[in-house]
C-alpha positions as CSV (number, residue, x, y, z in Angstrom):
1,M,0.1,0.1,0.0
2,N,1.2,3.6,-0.3
3,E,2.7,5.3,2.1
4,L,0.0,8.6,1.8
5,V,-2.3,6.2,1.3
6,K,-1.5,4.3,4.6
7,R,-0.9,7.6,6.5
8,S,-4.6,8.8,5.0
9,L,-6.2,6.3,5.8
10,S,-5.0,5.5,9.5
11,G,-5.1,9.3,10.0
12,I,-8.9,9.2,9.1
13,I,-9.3,5.9,11.3
14,Y,-7.9,7.7,14.2
15,V,-9.5,11.1,13.9
16,A,-12.8,9.0,13.5
17,L,-12.9,6.8,16.5
18,I,-11.5,10.3,18.9
19,F,-14.4,12.3,17.7
20,S,-16.8,9.8,17.9
21,A,-16.0,8.4,21.1
22,I,-16.3,12.1,22.6
23,Y,-19.2,13.3,20.6
24,I,-21.6,10.1,20.8
25,D,-23.1,10.3,23.9
26,C,-22.4,6.1,25.1
27,M,-19.7,6.5,28.0
28,P,-19.0,2.6,27.4
29,F,-17.4,3.3,23.8
30,F,-15.4,6.1,25.6
31,L,-14.0,4.1,27.9
32,V,-13.3,1.1,25.7
33,V,-11.6,3.5,23.2
34,F,-9.5,5.9,25.8
35,S,-8.4,3.0,28.1
36,F,-7.1,1.6,25.0
37,I,-5.2,4.8,24.5
38,A,-4.0,4.5,28.2
39,F,-2.6,1.6,27.8
40,A,-0.8,2.2,25.3
41,A,0.5,5.5,25.8
42,H,2.0,3.6,29.2
43,W,3.1,1.3,27.2
44,E,5.2,3.7,24.8
45,Y,6.1,6.3,27.8
46,A,7.6,2.9,29.6
47,E,10.0,1.8,26.4
48,L,10.8,5.3,25.7
49,N,12.2,5.7,29.6
50,R,13.4,2.0,29.1
51,L,11.2,1.1,32.2
52,H,9.9,-2.1,30.1
53,R,13.3,-3.8,30.0
54,T,13.6,-4.5,33.9
55,R,10.1,-4.6,35.0
56,P,7.3,-5.5,32.0
57,L,5.1,-6.7,34.6
58,R,5.5,-3.7,36.6
59,V,4.8,-1.6,33.1
60,I,1.4,-3.5,32.5
61,L,0.3,-3.4,36.1
62,D,0.8,0.3,35.7
63,A,-1.0,0.9,32.6
64,L,-3.7,-1.5,34.3
65,A,-3.8,1.0,37.5
66,S,-4.1,4.0,34.9
67,I,-7.3,2.1,33.1
68,F,-8.8,1.7,36.5
69,M,-9.0,5.1,37.6
70,I,-10.3,6.6,34.1
71,N,-13.1,3.9,34.6
72,S,-13.9,4.9,37.9
73,A,-14.3,8.5,36.9
74,G,-16.5,7.3,33.8
75,L,-18.6,4.9,35.2
76,T,-20.0,6.3,38.5
77,S,-18.8,9.5,40.2
78,F,-19.2,8.0,43.5
79,L,-16.4,5.2,42.8
80,L,-14.2,7.9,42.1
81,G,-12.7,9.2,45.7
82,P,-12.7,5.1,46.9
83,S,-10.9,4.5,43.6
84,L,-8.7,7.3,44.0
85,G,-7.5,5.9,47.5
86,I,-7.1,2.8,45.9
87,F,-4.5,4.0,43.1
88,I,-3.0,6.5,45.8
89,F,-1.5,3.5,47.6
90,Y,-0.9,1.4,45.0
91,L,1.9,4.5,44.4
92,L,2.4,4.5,47.5
93,F,3.3,1.2,47.6
94,I,5.4,0.8,45.3
95,L,7.3,3.8,46.1
96,V,8.0,2.4,50.0
97,R,8.6,-1.3,48.2
98,S,11.2,0.7,46.3
99,L,13.2,1.7,49.6
100,Y,14.1,-2.1,50.1
101,S,15.3,-2.6,47.0
102,N,19.5,-2.9,46.3
103,R,19.1,-1.9,42.7
104,S,20.8,1.6,42.8
105,E,18.6,2.3,39.8
106,Q,15.3,1.9,41.7
107,P,14.7,5.8,42.8
108,V,15.1,6.7,39.2
109,E,12.7,4.3,37.9
110,I,10.1,4.8,40.4
111,S,10.0,8.9,39.7
112,K,9.8,8.2,36.0
113,I,6.5,5.3,36.7
114,I,5.1,8.3,38.9
115,F,5.5,11.0,36.6
116,G,4.3,8.7,34.1
117,H,0.9,8.6,35.8
118,I,0.6,12.9,36.2
119,Y,1.6,12.7,32.8
120,I,-0.7,10.1,30.8
121,T,-3.5,9.1,33.6
122,L,-4.3,12.4,35.1
123,P,-5.5,14.1,31.9
124,I,-7.3,11.1,30.7
125,T,-9.0,10.6,33.8
126,L,-10.1,14.4,33.3
127,A,-11.0,14.0,30.0
128,T,-13.5,11.3,31.1
129,L,-14.8,13.4,33.5
130,L,-15.3,16.2,31.1
131,K,-16.6,13.5,28.8
132,D,-19.6,12.9,31.5
133,S,-20.3,16.6,32.8
134,Y,-19.2,19.0,29.8
135,P,-18.4,17.2,26.7
136,S,-19.1,20.1,24.3
137,I,-15.4,21.4,26.1
138,L,-13.8,18.5,25.7
139,L,-14.5,18.4,22.1
140,T,-13.8,21.9,21.5
141,A,-10.5,21.6,22.9
142,V,-9.8,18.1,20.9
143,V,-11.0,20.4,17.4
144,A,-8.4,23.6,18.5
145,I,-5.9,21.0,18.4
146,W,-6.5,19.3,15.3
147,A,-6.4,23.1,14.2
148,N,-3.3,24.2,15.7
149,D,-1.5,21.2,14.4
150,T,-3.1,21.6,10.8
151,G,-2.6,25.3,11.1
152,A,1.0,24.8,12.3
153,Y,2.0,22.4,9.5
154,I,0.6,24.6,6.7
155,V,1.9,27.7,7.3
156,G,5.4,26.2,8.8
157,S,5.8,24.1,5.4
158,R,5.0,26.8,3.2
159,I,6.6,29.9,4.8
160,G,8.5,28.3,8.2
161,K,12.1,29.9,8.6
162,N,12.7,31.0,12.1
163,R,12.9,28.1,14.2
164,L,11.3,27.7,17.3
165,F,13.2,25.3,19.2
166,P,15.8,23.1,17.3
167,S,17.5,21.0,19.5
168,L,14.0,19.4,20.1
169,S,12.2,19.6,16.8
170,P,14.1,21.2,14.3
171,K,10.9,21.2,11.8
172,K,8.7,23.6,14.2
173,S,9.4,27.1,13.6
174,W,7.9,30.4,15.2
175,E,5.9,30.9,11.7
176,G,3.9,27.9,12.0
177,F,3.9,28.4,15.9
178,F,1.5,31.4,15.1
179,G,-0.1,29.8,12.1
180,G,-1.2,26.5,14.1
181,M,-2.3,29.7,16.9
182,L,-4.6,31.3,14.3
183,F,-6.4,28.1,13.2
184,S,-7.0,27.4,16.8
185,V,-8.3,30.4,17.5
186,I,-10.5,30.7,15.0
187,S,-11.9,27.1,15.3
188,T,-13.0,28.1,19.0
189,T,-14.1,31.0,17.8
190,L,-16.5,29.4,15.7
191,L,-17.7,26.6,18.0
192,A,-18.1,29.5,20.4
193,Y,-20.4,31.5,18.0
194,F,-22.6,28.7,16.4
195,L,-22.7,25.9,19.4
196,D,-24.1,26.8,22.8
197,A,-23.8,24.2,24.4
198,T,-19.9,25.2,24.4
199,M,-20.9,27.8,27.5
200,F,-18.4,30.2,26.5
201,D,-18.9,33.2,24.3
202,V,-16.5,34.4,21.5
203,T,-14.3,36.5,23.3
204,E,-13.7,33.7,25.9
205,G,-13.3,31.4,22.8
206,I,-10.6,33.2,21.5
207,I,-8.8,33.5,24.8
208,L,-9.2,29.4,24.6
209,G,-8.0,29.4,21.3
210,I,-4.5,31.2,22.3
211,V,-4.1,29.3,25.3
212,I,-5.2,25.8,24.1
213,S,-2.5,26.6,21.3
214,V,0.2,27.2,23.6
215,F,-0.1,24.5,25.8
216,A,-0.5,22.0,22.7
217,T,3.0,23.1,21.2
218,W,4.6,22.7,24.7
219,G,3.0,19.4,24.8
220,D,4.0,18.2,21.4
221,L,7.7,20.0,22.4
222,F,8.4,18.0,25.8
223,E,7.2,14.3,24.1
224,S,9.6,15.6,21.6
225,M,12.3,15.7,24.4
226,L,11.3,12.6,25.4
227,K,12.1,11.1,22.1
228,R,15.3,12.8,21.9
229,N,16.2,11.2,25.0
230,A,15.8,8.1,23.8
231,G,17.0,8.7,20.4
232,V,13.7,7.5,18.4
233,K,11.7,9.4,16.2
234,D,8.3,7.9,17.0
235,S,7.0,6.8,20.6
236,G,5.9,3.5,18.3
237,S,4.5,2.6,15.1
238,L,1.1,1.8,16.4
239,I,-0.4,3.8,13.6
240,P,0.6,3.7,10.3
241,G,2.6,6.9,8.8
242,H,2.0,8.5,12.2
243,G,4.0,6.6,15.2
244,G,2.7,5.8,18.3
245,I,-0.1,6.5,19.9
246,L,1.5,9.3,22.2
247,D,2.7,10.9,19.2
248,R,-0.7,11.4,18.6
249,I,-2.2,12.4,22.2
250,D,1.1,14.4,23.2
251,S,-0.3,17.8,22.8
252,M,-3.8,16.5,24.6
253,L,-2.1,15.7,27.3
254,F,-1.2,18.9,28.1
255,V,-4.1,20.6,27.0
256,I,-6.7,18.8,28.9
257,P,-5.7,19.7,32.3
258,I,-6.2,23.3,31.9
259,T,-9.5,23.3,29.8
């Protein structure tokens, strides 16, 4: 299959899956989709940080703990408090257990594991809460992220000359950054104007578009740093022509907590 066709097809399937999971009023479907995303993201994060080589079972347990939190947030708010307690107890358990380890690299591994939950589990859990209470806000954020990526690519590839952060992402430019911001602002402004359910006016839409663009770019650059430290181009190969799951949700992980 032609590489362009493969990339286009996988991109369409991914966008359709994420959009339908958020837009359709079916929490079980959303939980299935985002539980898979969380599991794949944790595995890729572990590979980038070389955690899967020493403790593959722990990586799986961490991913399952993440899925546990996400589903608790989506199934009923009554479970969220007790589930959070269990989740914190799990993190404390692996932290205390590491104190009795003779491996010198153990503290570094534990810090990476805990940060992985802050980086992945927290944003996806918050996305689940938004899906339950304010789905239009979640949809607006995701559309703005896609608009930002599209604008950054179009403008950056055509007139991009001044590098934004050459040490992390040589292809990103200031021109692309502001082009992405413009597309993001247009998308949130249009949604604010046409959709009453978004619960914000046009002025707030403009501000939201700017904020989303900035945090989306930071999320992209942070994941680029992880990949650069690991010496890889992509976080994985799950999505043909696009890389891994983290390559697709890196912006979302930074945007959702501030939405």
